[in-house]
C-alpha positions as CSV (number, residue, x, y, z in Angstrom):
1,M,98.6,68.4,50.1
2,P,100.5,68.6,53.4
3,E,99.0,67.1,56.6
4,P,97.3,69.7,58.8
5,V,99.5,70.8,61.8
6,V,97.9,69.9,65.1
7,A,97.6,72.8,67.5
8,G,98.6,72.5,71.2
9,P,98.6,72.6,74.1
10,F,101.1,69.7,74.3
11,R,102.3,68.0,77.5
12,E,105.9,69.2,77.9
13,A,106.1,69.2,81.8
14,P,105.3,65.8,83.4
15,L,104.1,67.3,86.7
16,A,102.4,70.4,85.4
17,G,99.5,71.4,87.6
18,R,100.5,69.1,90.4
19,R,100.8,70.3,94.0
20,L,103.4,68.5,96.1
21,A,104.8,68.7,99.6
22,L,108.4,67.8,100.1
23,G,109.3,66.7,103.6
24,V,112.9,67.0,104.6
25,T,114.2,65.3,107.8
26,G,117.6,65.5,109.5
27,G,120.5,63.6,107.9
28,V,123.6,64.3,105.9
29,S,121.8,63.6,102.6
30,A,119.3,66.5,103.3
31,Y,121.4,68.6,101.0
32,K,120.3,66.4,98.1
33,A,116.7,67.4,98.8
34,A,117.5,70.8,97.4
35,D,118.2,69.3,94.0
36,L,115.0,67.3,94.3
37,A,113.0,70.4,95.0
38,S,114.5,72.1,92.0
39,K,113.8,69.1,89.7
40,L,110.2,68.9,90.9
41,R,109.7,72.5,90.1
42,Q,111.4,72.1,86.7
43,A,108.9,69.2,86.0
44,G,106.1,71.7,86.5
45,A,105.0,71.0,90.1
46,A,104.2,73.6,92.7
47,V,106.3,72.5,95.8
48,E,105.8,73.3,99.4
49,T,108.6,72.3,101.8
50,L,108.2,70.8,105.3
51,M,111.3,70.5,107.5
52,T,112.1,69.0,110.8
53,A,114.1,71.1,113.2
54,A,117.0,68.6,112.7
55,A,116.8,69.2,108.9
56,T,117.5,72.9,109.4
57,R,120.8,72.0,111.0
58,F,122.0,70.5,107.7
59,V,120.3,72.8,105.1
60,A,119.0,76.4,105.7
61,P,115.2,76.9,105.1
62,L,116.2,79.8,102.9
63,T,117.6,77.4,100.3
64,F,114.2,75.8,99.8
65,H,112.5,79.1,99.9
66,S,114.7,80.3,97.1
67,L,114.1,77.1,95.0
68,T,110.4,76.8,95.5
69,G,109.2,80.4,96.0
70,V,107.5,79.3,99.2
71,A,108.9,79.6,102.8
72,P,109.3,76.1,104.4
73,L,107.1,75.1,107.3
74,V,109.3,74.1,110.3
75,D,107.7,75.2,113.6
76,M,104.1,73.9,113.9
77,F,103.4,76.7,116.4
78,A,104.8,79.6,114.3
79,A,103.2,79.0,110.9
80,D,101.3,81.9,109.3
81,E,98.5,79.7,108.3
82,A,96.2,78.3,111.0
83,E,96.6,74.5,111.2
84,A,99.1,74.7,108.4
85,H,99.7,71.0,108.3
86,V,96.0,70.3,107.8
87,E,95.7,72.9,105.0
88,V,98.8,71.6,103.2
89,A,97.6,68.0,103.6
90,R,94.3,68.9,101.9
91,R,95.7,70.7,98.9
92,I,98.6,68.4,97.9
93,D,98.5,65.6,95.3
94,A,101.4,63.7,97.0
95,L,103.7,64.0,99.9
96,V,107.4,63.2,99.2
97,I,109.7,62.7,102.1
98,A,113.4,62.7,101.2
99,P,115.5,61.9,103.1
100,A,113.3,59.8,105.3
101,G,115.5,58.9,108.3
102,A,115.0,56.0,110.7
103,D,113.2,58.3,113.2
104,C,110.9,59.6,110.5
105,L,110.0,56.0,109.4
106,A,109.2,55.1,113.0
107,R,107.0,58.2,113.5
108,L,105.1,57.5,110.3
109,A,104.6,53.8,111.1
110,H,103.4,54.4,114.6
111,G,101.4,57.6,114.1
112,G,103.8,60.0,115.8
113,A,103.1,63.7,115.4
114,G,106.2,65.5,116.8
115,D,107.2,67.6,113.8
116,M,105.7,69.3,110.8
117,V,106.6,66.4,108.4
118,A,104.9,63.7,110.6
119,L,101.9,65.9,111.3
120,T,101.2,66.5,107.6
121,A,101.7,62.8,106.8
122,L,99.0,62.0,109.4
123,A,96.6,64.6,108.1
124,T,96.8,63.8,104.3
125,S,95.1,61.2,102.2
126,A,97.4,61.9,99.3
127,P,99.9,59.2,98.2
128,L,103.1,59.0,100.3
129,V,106.5,58.6,98.6
130,L,109.4,57.8,100.9
131,A,113.1,57.9,100.1
132,P,114.9,56.4,103.1
133,A,118.5,57.3,103.9
134,M,120.6,56.1,106.9
135,D,123.6,54.0,107.8
136,A,123.6,50.4,106.5
137,Q,123.6,49.1,110.1
138,M,120.5,51.1,110.9
139,W,118.8,50.0,107.7
140,A,119.4,46.4,108.6
141,N,117.9,46.8,112.1
142,A,114.8,44.7,112.6
143,A,112.8,47.6,114.0
144,V,113.5,49.7,110.8
145,A,112.6,46.7,108.6
146,A,109.3,46.3,110.5
147,N,108.4,49.9,110.1
148,V,109.2,49.8,106.4
149,E,106.9,46.8,106.0
150,T,104.1,48.5,107.9
151,L,104.4,51.6,105.7
152,R,104.4,49.5,102.5
153,A,101.4,47.6,103.7
154,R,99.6,50.9,104.1
155,G,100.3,51.9,100.5
156,A,103.4,54.0,100.8
157,T,105.9,53.9,97.9
158,L,109.5,53.5,98.9
159,V,112.3,54.6,96.6
160,G,115.7,53.1,97.6
161,P,117.8,53.2,99.6
162,E,120.7,52.6,97.2
163,E,123.9,50.8,97.9
164,G,127.2,52.7,97.9
165,R,129.5,54.8,99.9
166,L,127.9,56.2,103.1
167,A,128.6,59.3,105.2
168,S,130.5,57.1,107.6
169,G,132.9,56.1,104.9
170,R,131.6,52.5,104.9
171,H,129.9,50.8,101.9
172,G,126.4,49.3,101.9
173,P,122.7,50.0,101.5
174,G,121.5,53.3,102.9
175,R,122.3,56.0,100.3
176,L,119.4,58.3,99.4
177,A,118.0,57.4,96.0
178,E,119.1,59.6,93.1
179,T,116.8,62.5,92.2
180,P,115.6,61.0,88.8
181,A,114.4,57.9,90.6
182,I,112.4,59.9,93.2
183,V,110.9,62.1,90.6
184,G,110.0,59.1,88.5
185,A,108.4,57.4,91.5
186,V,106.2,60.6,92.1
187,R,105.2,60.6,88.4
188,A,104.3,56.9,88.5
189,V,102.3,57.2,91.7
190,L,100.3,60.1,90.5
191,G,99.6,58.3,87.2
192,A,98.4,55.2,88.9
193,R,96.1,57.3,91.0
194,D,94.3,59.3,88.2
195,G,95.9,58.6,84.8
196,D,93.7,57.8,81.9
197,L,95.7,54.6,81.2
198,R,95.6,53.2,84.7
199,G,94.9,49.5,84.6
200,R,96.1,49.3,81.0
201,V,99.0,47.2,79.8
202,V,101.3,48.9,77.3
203,V,104.3,47.4,75.5
204,V,106.9,49.7,73.9
205,T,110.0,48.9,71.9
206,A,113.0,51.1,71.6
207,G,116.5,51.3,70.0
208,G,118.2,49.8,67.1
209,T,118.9,46.1,67.0
210,R,122.4,44.7,66.4
211,E,122.7,41.8,64.0
212,P,126.0,40.0,64.6
213,L,128.6,39.7,61.8
214,D,131.1,38.1,64.1
215,P,131.7,38.2,67.9
216,V,133.1,41.7,67.6
217,R,131.1,43.5,64.8
218,F,127.4,43.9,64.0
219,V,125.1,45.5,61.4
220,G,123.0,48.2,63.1
221,N,121.5,51.7,62.7
222,R,121.7,55.1,64.3
223,S,118.6,54.8,66.6
224,S,119.3,56.0,70.1
225,G,116.1,54.6,71.7
226,R,115.1,58.1,73.0
227,M,111.6,58.1,71.4
228,G,110.7,54.7,72.8
229,F,112.0,55.5,76.3
230,A,109.9,58.7,76.2
231,I,106.8,56.8,75.2
232,A,107.4,54.3,78.1
233,E,107.7,57.2,80.6
234,A,104.7,58.9,79.3
235,A,102.6,55.7,79.4
236,R,103.7,55.1,82.9
237,D,102.9,58.7,83.9
238,R,99.3,58.0,82.6
239,G,99.0,55.0,84.9
240,A,99.8,52.1,82.5
241,R,101.8,49.1,83.4
242,V,104.6,49.3,80.9
243,S,107.0,46.8,79.5
244,L,109.9,48.3,77.5
245,V,111.6,45.9,75.1
246,T,114.8,47.6,74.1
247,A,117.8,47.0,71.9
248,P,121.2,47.8,73.6
249,S,121.0,51.3,75.0
250,A,122.8,53.3,77.7
251,L,119.6,55.2,78.6
252,P,118.5,54.6,82.2
253,T,115.5,52.4,82.9
254,P,112.5,54.6,83.8
255,W,111.2,54.1,87.3
256,A,108.4,51.4,87.5
257,V,108.9,50.3,83.9
258,E,109.8,46.7,83.2
259,R,112.9,46.6,81.0
260,V,113.5,43.6,78.7
261,E,116.8,43.5,76.7
262,A,116.7,42.3,73.1
263,A,119.8,42.6,71.0
264,T,118.6,41.3,67.7
265,V,115.4,41.2,65.7
266,A,115.0,37.5,66.7
267,D,115.5,38.4,70.3
268,M,113.0,41.2,70.1
269,L,110.4,39.1,68.4
270,A,110.8,36.3,71.0
271,A,110.4,38.8,73.8
272,L,107.3,40.5,72.4
273,E,105.3,37.3,71.6
274,P,104.3,36.6,75.2
275,L,104.1,40.3,76.2
276,T,101.6,41.2,73.4
277,E,99.2,38.3,73.9
278,R,97.0,40.4,76.2
279,C,98.3,43.9,76.1
280,D,96.1,46.9,75.4
281,A,98.6,48.7,73.1
282,L,101.9,48.0,71.3
283,L,104.0,50.9,70.2
284,M,106.9,49.8,68.0
285,A,109.2,52.7,68.3
286,A,112.3,50.5,67.9
287,A,114.3,50.4,64.7
288,P,114.7,46.7,64.1
289,A,117.2,45.9,61.3
290,D,115.6,45.3,57.9
291,F,118.6,43.1,56.9
292,R,120.9,40.9,58.8
293,P,124.0,38.8,57.8
294,R,123.1,35.5,56.4
295,H,125.9,33.8,58.3
296,A,127.6,35.1,61.5
297,A,131.2,34.0,62.0
298,D,131.9,32.3,65.3
299,R,135.3,34.1,65.5
300,K,136.6,37.6,64.6
301,I,137.0,38.1,60.9
302,R,140.5,39.4,60.4
303,K,141.3,42.1,57.9
304,A,144.4,40.1,56.8
305,E,142.2,37.2,55.9
306,T,139.9,39.1,53.5
307,G,142.6,39.8,50.9
308,A,142.9,42.8,48.6
309,E,139.2,42.7,47.5
310,G,138.0,43.2,51.0
311,L,134.9,41.6,52.6
312,T,131.7,40.8,50.8
313,L,128.6,40.5,53.1
314,A,125.6,38.4,52.2
315,L,122.5,39.9,53.8
316,E,119.1,38.5,54.1
317,P,115.8,40.2,55.1
318,A,115.1,40.2,58.8
319,P,111.6,39.3,60.0
320,D,109.1,42.2,60.1
321,I,108.3,42.2,63.8
322,I,105.0,44.1,64.0
323,A,103.7,42.4,60.8
324,T,104.6,39.0,62.3
325,L,103.0,39.5,65.7
326,P,99.3,38.6,65.9
327,G,98.3,40.6,68.9
328,G,99.1,43.9,70.5
329,G,95.7,45.6,71.0
330,V,96.0,49.1,69.5
331,R,99.0,48.8,67.2
332,V,101.3,51.7,66.5
333,A,104.1,51.4,63.9
334,F,106.9,53.8,63.3
335,A,108.6,54.8,60.0
336,A,112.0,56.6,59.8
337,E,112.1,58.0,56.3
338,T,114.4,60.2,54.2
339,E,112.0,60.8,51.2
340,N,108.4,60.3,50.1
341,L,107.4,60.3,53.8
342,R,103.6,60.1,53.2
343,A,103.6,57.5,50.5
344,N,106.1,55.2,52.3
345,A,104.3,55.6,55.7
346,V,100.8,54.8,54.2
347,A,102.2,51.8,52.4
348,K,103.6,50.5,55.7
349,L,100.4,51.2,57.6
350,A,98.6,48.4,55.7
351,A,101.6,46.1,55.5
352,K,102.1,46.1,59.2
353,R,98.4,45.9,60.1
354,A,98.8,49.0,62.3
355,D,96.1,51.3,63.6
356,L,98.5,54.2,63.5
357,I,101.9,54.9,62.0
358,V,104.1,57.6,63.2
359,A,106.6,58.8,60.5
360,N,109.4,61.3,60.6
361,D,112.0,62.6,58.2
362,V,115.3,61.7,59.9
363,T,117.2,64.2,57.6
364,A,115.2,67.2,59.0
365,E,116.9,69.3,61.6
366,G,116.0,68.3,65.1
367,S,114.1,65.2,64.0
368,G,116.9,62.7,63.4
369,F,118.4,59.9,65.5
370,G,119.7,60.9,68.9
371,T,118.0,64.3,69.1
372,E,115.9,65.5,72.1
373,T,113.2,66.6,69.8
374,N,111.1,65.2,67.0
375,E,108.7,66.3,64.2
376,V,106.3,63.6,63.2
377,A,103.3,63.0,61.0
378,I,100.6,60.5,62.2
379,F,98.7,58.5,59.7
380,H,95.5,56.6,60.8
381,R,94.2,53.4,59.2
382,E,90.9,55.2,58.4
383,G,92.8,57.7,56.2
384,K,93.2,60.7,58.5
385,A,96.6,62.3,58.5
386,E,98.0,65.0,60.8
387,R,101.4,66.6,61.6
388,L,102.8,67.7,64.9
389,P,105.2,70.7,65.1
390,L,108.8,70.2,66.4
391,L,108.4,69.1,70.0
392,G,110.3,67.4,72.8
393,K,110.0,63.7,72.5
394,Y,108.1,63.4,75.8
395,A,105.4,65.8,74.3
396,V,105.4,63.7,71.1
397,A,104.9,60.6,73.2
398,H,101.9,62.0,74.9
399,A,100.4,63.2,71.6
400,I,100.7,59.6,70.3
401,L,99.2,58.2,73.5
402,D,96.3,60.6,73.2
403,R,95.4,58.9,69.9
404,V,96.0,55.4,71.4
405,A,93.8,56.2,74.4
406,A,91.0,57.3,72.1
407,R,91.0,53.9,70.4
408,L,90.8,51.8,73.6
409,P,87.5,50.3,74.5
């Protein structure tokens, strides 16, 4: 009998239902704020834009009106809404200022109220996310550094600046952080404020390990790590402190997630042992190798040396990581199958001493390695089984974490 399909709604948009204000101050990087506004909207947020008069010299207010559907607030004396800065300050979940120039940081640190951005920052009790951008010499100035420390001490979250080529043509710290980092910071800040996993410690694994055959070659698998990275992001968005132990992957590290590199099964097991001693949940989304070469050569094995019969590999079983680890809190195992999904997953559930096992058929369309989507079945240690429809991996991650959260004391 097939597992019952779980009905939605599912969490596809990480900022769905959130109200944000985006403050834009004067500077060359103000044009990048347009992309930020667009990405915040795409993540599900309702966005209102606040602009300084200087910012309008770099980007027209009409740009943000078009991207957000709301006319930006620029002139504090010409707003349609009485005391607009106060009303915006009351209804938002977070205030994001990008770029935050040196003058903006000074006003915020010292309580200035000379523009709509600073006024709203004074009036709101919502979290403040600042993305500084300025020339490297300005960023290194002692007054700017003091203002930054004052704002951090008051609870503001700073994203960047990054190092690179500046508008002046010089190279150094001062570039506006990239849009994904700023959006990630907003998601992390909101999760830490009201997420159901705030205060929890979650450990996630991702990717396929690489067991060396020689210094050039390895035995591995097709896992991209996308599912594990999605789980790490979703847990962070719910307020958890997340450690992501990942096999080699080109995927970027999610904002505020601790990344630990682990190339082999042995590396991953060694990294997990201290992390799982006191964690609240362990989600083993990685695909550790089941077998590894019994002996790894210390130099490249040359084709000419193998003869006409080729190369014979002697493989040995690799340690079963989750079965070996004693701790981990709520333990979630994963099973990538090609046949007999239910039988194989249920057998692994007991062998790995897991509370849940998430299984998928990697031969199914949209559910294999490297895809943006996944279709999984979830088996509980008590015998319950359920199946999710084909979803984006971020939505799958939240569905798994819903079941983890229900098991936490």
